Structures are given as C-alpha cells and as structure tokens.
Phi, psi and omega in degrees: 000138180286147176288158179301324181293316180293327177294317178297317179298318179296318178294320179296317179296319178297320179294316180298319187271000180292121183287150171264167180251127189305313185293331183280352188243147173283171176303316181298318180292320177296316179302312180297321179296314182285340179280344180301141179285158173298163176306147188309319185292351181246005184276339182243172177104190184291133178296150175261156169280164178299318180297320177296317180298320180301331182267355186249083180301323182301327178275318181303318184290346176275356181260124179305147185219168173230126177272133173258070177262013177271344173283121181274083175295124177295156176305131177066027181229146176251355185288136169274111182301141181306324182289352183242003180302325182303336181293348178263356185302310182293322177299313180298319179297320178295318178298315180296326177297314176303314185291332175294324181277322182220095188299345182255022174299150179227134179242139177256124176259115183255116179274145180222157177228175168275186188261013178277133181101177182284155179301315181296318180296316180295325177299312180295318179297320180294323176296319179293325178295314178298318179295325179293318176295319178302311181299319179296316179298324180286308188287322187255340186234009173058034172280128183296138182303326183296343184270356188238117173253151179231154175205152176242134179246006177056231183261013186293328186233071181289136171286319179246107183290103178202152176268002180265170174301133179211107186300330181292341176276343180271091189211174171232134178252140181244135174227140171272113190254004184306319184294339180268321183270340178219068188297336181269358184294000000 
C-alpha cells in the first residue's frame, strides 16, 4: 500500500500533467496551461537535449500539455483538413505570445495514432501527423519553424485503450519544453 505522501505526490503530478484540449480553450487559457512549470523534480539539474527528452516519457509527462484531439485526422491520414485549420488558431496565438517574450521558446509536437495497423506503420503515421500540424502552424499561423520540434509515438500512449479505430487516439499533443532543454533561459 502506498503511503499518504506518495499518493498525494502521484495525484499532484497527474493534475499537473493532465492535458487540456486546444479547441476547448481560449488563447489565454492555452498560454496559462503551457506556462505552467514542469513538476518540481524535473525543474532543476542538467538540461536535456531535445532527442533525450523525446525518449524520456517520465520527464515528458511532468510537463504540462495541450492535446490537439479536435483535429479529426481521418483514418490512415496525417493531413490537417483545410476545414479544420482554424482549430489551431488559439494554439498558434499562444505560441506567438510566448515567442514575443522569449524568442527561443521551443514546443514539442507529439503525434499519436490509434492501434489499428502495424506498430511500425503507426509510428511513421504519427510522425507525419506531428509534421502536418507543424507545417500548418508555420504556413497559416506564422509560428517560426525554429520553435517547433516533432516526434511520433504511434500507438504507445493511447487515450482510449482499444485495438479498434478510435478517433480520440488520433491526436497531436503540444508541450512547451524550453524549461527542460534550457532551464536557465
């Protein structure tokens, strides 16, 4: 049985790391969500590289995030439909606000898929989804390319655990990672 202190710490970490959903939030709310600091145990120490962070789920989940599960990625597609680009407007405005204050901010776009198909195919598809959101943020909303890193996690982190098609698993998650890769910035 867990001690009361470890239970409280686990609940606090879960609350900090609970993603918000982009479409449900205003620019100000997205900004505040992404401005939250990482959980205390990951705020100090040696900075990580972006590649190290991409491989460290234990650290990534301690960084507040916003899920872009409002883009309805079609099954087997990475394209952000033209009719849904507007759903990225508030996210882009929040990112540009960060960048006006600190031009070297960095955001990680994490692509995800459902669990239909092979693991290797889903991994590649999730990378393309993150890249598609990145391209949309750059081309339509003027977010500078240097501020956007991408990674694909395929079916590794399902929101809804199922082997069937599930649109809520086809998403991109955004984290502001500057505090982890450049803690003194």
